[in-house]
C-alpha positions in Angstrom: -1.0 23.4 45.7 1.1 24.2 42.7 4.1 23.1 44.6 2.6 19.7 45.3 1.6 19.3 41.6 5.2 20.1 40.7 6.6 17.5 43.1 4.2 14.9 41.8 5.1 15.6 38.2 8.8 15.4 39.0 8.3 12.0 40.8 6.3 10.6 37.8 9.0 11.9 35.4 11.7 10.3 37.5 9.9 7.0 37.7 9.3 7.0 33.9 12.9 7.8 33.2 14.0 5.0 35.5 11.7 2.6 33.7 13.1 3.7 30.3 16.7 3.4 31.7 16.0 -0.1 33.1 14.4 -1.2 29.8 17.4 0.1 27.8 19.9 -1.6 30.1 18.0 -4.9 29.9 17.9 -4.8 26.1 21.6 -4.0 26.0 22.3 -6.9 28.4 20.3 -9.3 26.2 22.1 -8.2 23.1 25.5 -8.7 24.7 24.7 -12.1 26.1 23.0 -13.2 22.8 26.0 -12.1 20.8 28.4 -13.9 23.3 26.6 -17.2 22.9 25.6 -16.9 19.2 21.9 -16.6 20.1 19.2 -15.6 17.7 15.5 -15.0 18.1 13.0 -17.8 17.2 10.1 -17.3 14.8 7.3 -15.2 16.2 3.6 -16.1 16.5 1.6 -13.4 14.7 -0.1 -11.9 17.8 -2.8 -9.3 16.9 -2.5 -7.8 20.4 1.2 -7.0 20.7 1.0 -5.3 24.1 -1.1 -7.6 26.2 -1.2 -10.8 24.1 -4.9 -11.2 24.9 -5.7 -12.6 21.5 -3.7 -15.8 22.0 -5.1 -16.1 25.6 -8.7 -15.8 24.4 -8.1 -18.2 21.5 -6.7 -20.8 24.0 -9.6 -20.4 26.4 -12.2 -20.6 23.6 -10.6 -23.8 22.1 -10.3 -25.3 25.6 -14.1 -24.9 26.0 -14.7 -26.3 22.6 -12.4 -29.3 23.4 -9.9 -28.6 20.7 -7.0 -27.0 22.4 -4.6 -30.0 22.1 -4.8 -30.3 18.3 -4.7 -26.5 18.0 -1.2 -26.6 19.5 -0.2 -29.3 17.1 -1.3 -27.0 14.2 0.6 -24.1 15.6 3.8 -26.0 15.8 3.3 -27.3 12.3 2.8 -23.7 11.1 5.4 -21.8 13.0 8.1 -24.4 13.7 9.1 -26.6 16.6 10.1 -23.5 18.6 8.5 -20.1 18.4 7.9 -17.1 20.6 4.5 -15.6 21.5 3.0 -13.0 23.8 0.4 -14.2 26.3 -1.1 -11.9 29.0 1.8 -9.4 28.7 4.4 -12.2 29.1 6.9 -13.3 26.4 6.8 -17.0 26.1 8.9 -19.5 24.2 6.8 -22.4 22.9 8.8 -25.5 22.1 8.5 -29.2 21.2 12.1 -29.6 20.4 13.6 -32.6 22.3 16.9 -30.9 22.9 15.2 -27.8 24.4 13.0 -30.0 26.6 15.9 -32.0 27.8 17.7 -28.8 28.7 14.8 -27.3 30.6 13.8 -30.4 32.5 17.2 -32.0 33.1 20.4 -30.4 31.9 19.7 -26.9 33.2 16.9 -28.0 35.6 17.9 -25.4 38.3 17.5 -22.6 35.8 13.8 -23.0 35.7 10.9 -23.3 38.2 7.2 -23.6 38.6 6.3 -21.9 41.8 5.6 -18.4 40.5 3.2 -19.9 37.9 1.5 -22.8 39.8 1.3 -21.6 43.3 -1.1 -18.6 42.8 -3.9 -20.5 41.0 -3.6 -23.7 43.1 -3.0 -22.2 46.6 -6.7 -22.1 47.8 -7.1 -25.8 46.9 -3.7 -27.5 47.3 -1.7 -25.1 49.5 2.1 -25.4 49.3 3.3 -28.8 48.3 5.7 -30.8 46.2 4.2 -30.1 42.8 3.9 -26.3 43.1 7.0 -25.3 44.9 10.7 -24.8 44.1 14.0 -24.8 45.9 14.6 -26.4 49.4 10.9 -26.8 50.1 10.5 -28.9 46.9 13.7 -30.9 47.6 12.4 -31.7 51.1 9.0 -32.7 49.9 10.3 -34.8 47.1 12.7 -36.7 49.5 9.8 -37.2 51.8 7.4 -38.9 49.3 10.0 -40.7 47.1 10.4 -43.8 49.3 6.7 -44.4 49.1 6.9 -45.2 45.4 9.8 -47.8 45.6 9.3 -51.1 43.9 8.7 -53.0 47.2 5.8 -50.7 48.0 4.3 -50.5 44.5 4.4 -54.3 44.2 1.7 -54.8 46.8 -0.7 -56.2 44.2 -3.0 -58.2 46.6 -4.2 -54.9 48.0 -5.2 -53.8 44.5 -7.1 -57.0 44.0 -9.4 -56.4 46.9 -10.6 -53.2 45.3 -10.6 -54.6 41.8 -13.1 -57.3 42.9 -15.5 -54.5 44.2 -15.1 -52.8 40.8 -15.9 -56.0 38.9 -19.1 -56.4 40.9 -20.4 -53.0 39.6 -19.8 -53.7 35.9 -22.7 -55.5 34.1 -21.4 -58.5 32.0 -24.3 -59.0 29.6 -23.3 -56.4 27.1 -25.3 -53.6 28.8 -23.9 -50.1 28.2 -21.8 -48.8 31.1 -19.6 -45.8 31.5 -16.4 -47.0 33.1 -14.9 -43.6 33.7 -16.6 -42.9 37.1 -16.0 -46.4 38.2 -12.3 -46.3 37.3 -12.1 -43.0 39.2 -13.5 -44.7 42.3 -11.3 -47.7 41.9 -8.1 -45.7 41.7 -9.3 -43.4 44.5 -9.7 -46.4 46.7 -6.3 -48.0 45.8 -4.5 -44.6 46.1 -5.9 -43.7 49.5 -5.0 -47.2 50.9 -1.5 -47.1 49.3 -0.6 -43.6 50.3 -2.4 -43.3 53.7 -2.9 -46.9 54.9 -6.7 -46.5 54.9 -8.9 -46.7 51.8 -11.9 -44.4 51.2 -13.7 -47.6 50.0 -15.9 -45.7 47.5 -16.8 -48.9 45.6 -18.3 -50.5 48.7 -22.1 -51.0 48.7 -22.1 -49.3 52.1 -20.6 -46.1 50.6 -22.1 -43.1 52.4 -23.5 -40.0 50.8 -20.6 -38.1 52.3 -18.1 -40.2 50.4 -19.9 -39.6 47.1 -20.0 -35.9 47.9 -16.3 -35.9 48.6 -15.4 -37.5 45.3 -17.6 -35.1 43.4 -16.1 -32.1 45.3 -12.6 -33.3 44.6 -13.2 -33.6 40.9 -14.9 -30.2 40.8 -12.1 -28.6 42.7 -9.6 -30.0 40.2 -11.6 -28.7 37.3 -11.8 -25.2 38.8 -8.1 -25.2 39.5 -7.5 -26.0 35.8 -9.6 -23.1 34.7 -7.7 -20.7 37.1 -4.4 -21.9 35.7 -5.6 -21.2 32.1 -6.7 -17.7 33.2 -3.3 -16.9 34.6 -3.1 -13.4 35.9 -6.8 -13.0 35.1 -7.8 -15.8 37.5 -9.7 -13.3 39.7 -12.4 -13.4 37.0 -13.1 -17.0 38.1 -15.4 -16.6 41.1 -17.4 -19.7 41.6 -19.1 -20.3 45.0 -19.4 -24.0 44.2 -15.6 -24.2 43.7 -14.9 -22.8 47.1 -17.5 -25.1 48.6 -15.9 -28.0 46.9 -12.5 -27.0 48.4 -14.0 -26.8 51.8 -15.5 -30.4 51.4 -12.2 -31.7 50.1 -10.2 -30.1 53.0 -12.6 -31.7 55.5 -11.9 -35.1 53.8 -8.2 -34.5 54.1 -8.6 -33.6 57.8 -9.7 -37.2 58.4 -6.2 -38.3 57.3 -4.5 -35.5 59.1 -6.2 -36.6 62.3 -4.9 -40.1 61.8 -1.4 -38.7 61.1 -1.4 -36.7 64.3 -2.5 -39.8 66.2 0.3 -41.8 64.7 2.8 -39.0 65.4 1.9 -39.0 69.1 2.3 -42.7 69.3 5.6 -42.6 67.4 7.1 -39.9 69.6 6.0 -41.6 72.8 7.5 -44.9 71.6 10.7 -43.2 70.5 11.1 -41.4 73.8 10.7 -44.7 75.6 13.3 -46.3 73.4 15.7 -43.4 73.9 15.4 -43.9 77.6 16.5 -47.5 77.1 19.4 -46.2 75.0 18.2 -47.9 71.8 19.6 -46.4 68.6 17.2 -44.2 66.5 18.1 -46.4 63.5 16.7 -49.4 65.3 13.5 -47.6 66.1 13.1 -46.7 62.4 13.6 -50.3 61.4 11.1 -51.5 64.0 8.6 -49.0 62.8 9.0 -50.1 59.2 8.7 -53.8 60.2 5.6 -53.1 62.2 3.9 -51.4 59.3 5.3 -53.9 56.7 5.7 -51.1 54.2 6.4 -47.4 53.9 3.1 -45.5 54.5 3.5 -42.0 53.3 1.1 -40.6 55.9 3.2 -42.1 58.7 6.5 -40.9 57.3 5.1 -37.3 56.9 3.8 -37.4 60.5 7.3 -38.3 61.7 8.7 -35.2 60.0 6.2 -32.6 60.9 3.4 -31.8 63.4 1.9 -29.0 61.3 -1.7 -29.8 60.3 -1.4 -27.4 57.3 1.7 -29.1 56.0 0.2 -32.5 56.3 -3.0 -31.5 54.6 -1.2 -29.8 51.7 1.1 -32.8 51.0 -1.9 -35.2 51.3 -3.8 -33.3 48.6 -0.8 -33.0 46.3 0.0 -36.7 46.2 -3.6 -37.8 46.0 -4.2 -35.4 43.1 -1.5 -37.0 41.0 -1.8 -40.6 42.2 -5.6 -40.6 41.5 -5.5 -38.9 38.1 -2.8 -40.7 36.2 -3.9 -44.3 36.6 -7.7 -43.8 36.2 -7.3 -41.7 33.1 -4.7 -44.0 31.4 -6.7 -47.1 32.1 -9.8 -45.4 30.7 -8.0 -44.2 27.6 -6.6 -47.7 26.9 -10.1 -49.2 27.1 -11.4 -46.4 24.9 -9.1 -47.6 22.1 -9.2 -51.3 22.8 -13.0 -51.4 22.6 -12.8 -49.8 19.1 -10.1 -52.3 18.0 -11.4 -55.8 19.0 -8.5 -57.6 17.3 -6.1 -55.7 19.6 -8.2 -56.7 22.6 -8.1 -60.4 21.5 -4.3 -60.1 21.1 -3.9 -58.6 24.6 -6.3 -61.2 26.1 -4.4 -64.0 24.5 -1.1 -62.8 26.0 -2.6 -62.5 29.4 -4.4 -65.9 29.4 -1.1 -67.5 28.3 0.2 -66.8 31.8 -2.3 -69.2 33.3 -3.7 -68.8 36.8 -0.5 -67.7 38.5 -0.9 -64.4 40.4 0.6 -61.3 38.7 3.7 -59.8 40.2 5.5 -56.5 39.5 8.0 -58.4 37.4 5.6 -60.5 35.5 3.5 -57.4 34.5 6.7 -55.8 33.1 7.4 -58.9 31.1 4.0 -58.9 29.3 5.2 -57.3 26.1 2.0 -56.4 24.3 0.4 -55.1 27.6 3.3 -52.8 27.9 3.0 -51.7 24.3 -0.7 -50.9 24.8 0.1 -48.7 27.9 3.0 -46.9 26.1 0.8 -46.3 23.0 -2.1 -45.0 25.2 0.3 -42.5 26.9 1.8 -41.6 23.5 -1.7 -40.6 22.2 -2.9 -39.2 25.5 -0.3 -38.0 28.0 -2.3 -37.3 31.1 -0.5 -34.0 31.7 -0.3 -32.8 28.0 1.4 -29.5 28.6 4.0 -28.0 30.9 5.0 -24.4 31.7 8.2 -23.3 33.4 9.6 -19.9 34.2 13.2 -18.9 34.0 14.7 -18.2 37.4 17.8 -16.7 35.9 19.1 -15.7 32.5 19.8 -18.9 30.6 20.1 -20.4 27.1 18.0 -22.9 25.0 20.3 -24.8 22.7 18.2 -24.6 19.5 15.2 -23.0 17.7 16.6 -19.6 16.9 17.5 -17.9 13.6 16.2 -18.4 10.1 17.0 -22.1 10.1 15.8 -22.7 13.6 19.2 -24.2 14.7 20.7 -21.3 16.7 20.6 -21.0 20.5 18.0 -18.8 22.1 18.6 -16.4 25.0 16.0 -16.8 27.7 15.7 -13.8 30.0 15.0 -14.3 33.7 11.2 -14.3 34.2 10.5 -15.5 30.7 8.1 -18.4 30.2 8.9 -21.7 28.4 5.9 -23.6 27.3 5.8 -27.2 26.1 3.0 -29.3 24.6 3.8 -33.0 25.1 0.8 -33.9 23.1 2.2 -31.9 20.1 5.6 -33.4 20.8 4.2 -36.9 20.5 2.3 -36.0 17.3 5.2 -34.3 15.5 8.3 -36.3 16.6 9.8 -38.0 13.5 10.0 -41.3 15.3 6.2 -41.6 15.4 5.6 -40.9 11.8 3.8 -41.4 9.4 0.8 -42.3 11.6 1.3 -40.6 15.0 -2.4 -40.2 15.7 -3.4 -43.8 15.1 -3.6 -46.2 18.0 -1.0 -48.8 17.0 0.8 -50.5 20.0 2.9 -52.5 17.6 5.0 -49.4 16.8 6.8 -50.0 20.2 8.5 -53.1 18.8 11.0 -50.8 17.1 10.5 -47.2 18.2 13.0 -45.7 20.7 11.9 -42.1 21.2 14.1 -40.8 24.0 13.2 -37.2 24.9 10.5 -37.3 22.1 8.3 -39.2 24.5 7.4 -37.6 27.8 4.2 -38.9 29.4 5.6 -38.3 32.9 7.8 -35.3 32.0 11.5 -36.0 32.7 14.5 -35.0 34.8 14.4 -34.4 38.6 10.7 -33.2 38.5 9.6 -36.4 36.7 6.4 -37.7 38.3 7.4 -39.6 41.4 4.3 -41.7 41.2 5.2 -43.1 37.7 5.9 -46.6 39.0 2.6 -46.7 40.9 0.6 -45.4 37.9 2.2 -47.8 35.5 1.8 -50.8 37.8 -1.9 -50.0 38.6 -2.6 -49.5 34.9 -0.9 -52.8 34.0 -2.6 -54.8 36.7 -6.1 -53.5 36.1 -5.8 -54.0 32.3 -4.4 -57.5 32.8 -7.2 -58.5 35.2 -9.8 -57.1 32.8 -8.4 -59.2 30.1 -8.6 -62.3 32.3 -12.2 -61.6 33.3 -13.8 -60.1 30.1 -14.0 -61.9 26.8 -15.2 -58.9 24.9 -15.3 -55.1 25.4 -17.6 -53.5 22.8 -17.8 -49.8 22.1 -21.1 -48.3 23.1 -20.2 -44.7 22.5 -22.2 -42.5 20.2 -19.0 -40.5 19.4 -16.1 -42.6 17.9 -13.5 -39.9 18.3 -11.6 -39.1 21.5 -12.8 -35.7 22.7 -10.6 -33.9 25.2 -11.7 -32.5 28.6 -9.0 -30.2 29.9 -9.0 -29.7 33.7 -5.3 -29.3 34.2 -5.0 -32.9 33.0 -6.7 -34.3 29.8 -9.3 -37.0 29.9 -12.1 -38.3 27.7 -15.0 -35.8 27.7 -17.5 -38.4 26.7 -16.4 -41.0 29.2 -15.6 -44.6 28.5 -18.9 -46.2 27.3 -18.6 -49.9 26.7 -20.5 -53.2 26.8 -18.7 -56.0 28.6 -19.2 -59.7 27.8 -17.6 -62.5 29.9 
């Protein structure tokens, strides 16, 4: 017995010694590399809990519940500088809104950073493995698979948008009666996104909408909200045990299975047709061209089905692209209306520009040429980036170009496994190019401002949102058509301020309550 205790004590002592040795070697390595590159430490956030960093985590979670997390980050950067370090849940994080650092993380040294260790664990039960939560070859393959879907020729299919917009119009009272546009916009973009991405709309705005469809949308939104909470909890996500969340995931997966079934059916037809053409010695390139011509456009669901017969892979990718495609446009349109209904002169100015185009149908190009419309969209995304924060993890030892030392101008050594956090909302509020009124809705600022990396509504670099073109085109088209149809949009909200609802993305907690007059 004593012998076993001795052995156990020896093993513990050896493990402890090894830990101390590894720690000392790591610190020596950091000092050497920092000295080599002239690196210095950034200012430190005054954590009260220096070991676990639970104080900052608890404060973040509390402020998220109180709908004040975004401005809290603005205040922190104002207090501690554009780049500072903090401890959150035992991890050392570098928090930055410096444009040079953001360009380095997202573009110049893109391969030095990843998202998979951070995003995959909290999102796996809902989204599985997909383009927005993975790194490396899997991400590259997924990105290449979905990118052709968002080309100009596909995004410019505006007549398909109009079909759903007409159904949306029919549900909006036009006698000034109060209506919350937020759920209607969610349905509108859900319908356009499912048709665009999968070739078959959910048609949630139709009068014949079934209870199952309504249940699916509610489940999808609830699953997104729960996923956002799990991400905020980080390594403590096991504390979030919500039966309704898991039920919502099950409902959402059943919805996705509908499209997986269609994909598998298409795959069987595609493989049979290709086999027949191969027997006739027709080139594969011709078969691809014929497929494209028969479909008239690149349908993501079909292209995915050509590449894989795995139901899990298809389901995961469907959920990933639908999540992003659905969220960005609906939230941005809603936020634009939130401000325009509070600024009637701006609505008149936008409407005047739109009506000057006459009755000719909008095109991808004509929407781009509507200057004030584009200013309104840019200003909306300046005040309310849909994804207001971003977190990356260093996949190797690397360097940030600035933020260290007493003056905040020295490079910073970033150790492998260290977190780099960015608040795009704080970036937009603090960047010099948006001063002196960064929090005021003023589309006219875009006549002169050229922000570069100080404006990141869709992030930047290789991981820039692939659906950016789709989101901007949908937003421009819907706002332009609203301006054609509605003479006035009056604010009917009891709360004048925009209040955040954080669910992984940021939307208006109180909805978009307006009264429409034609």
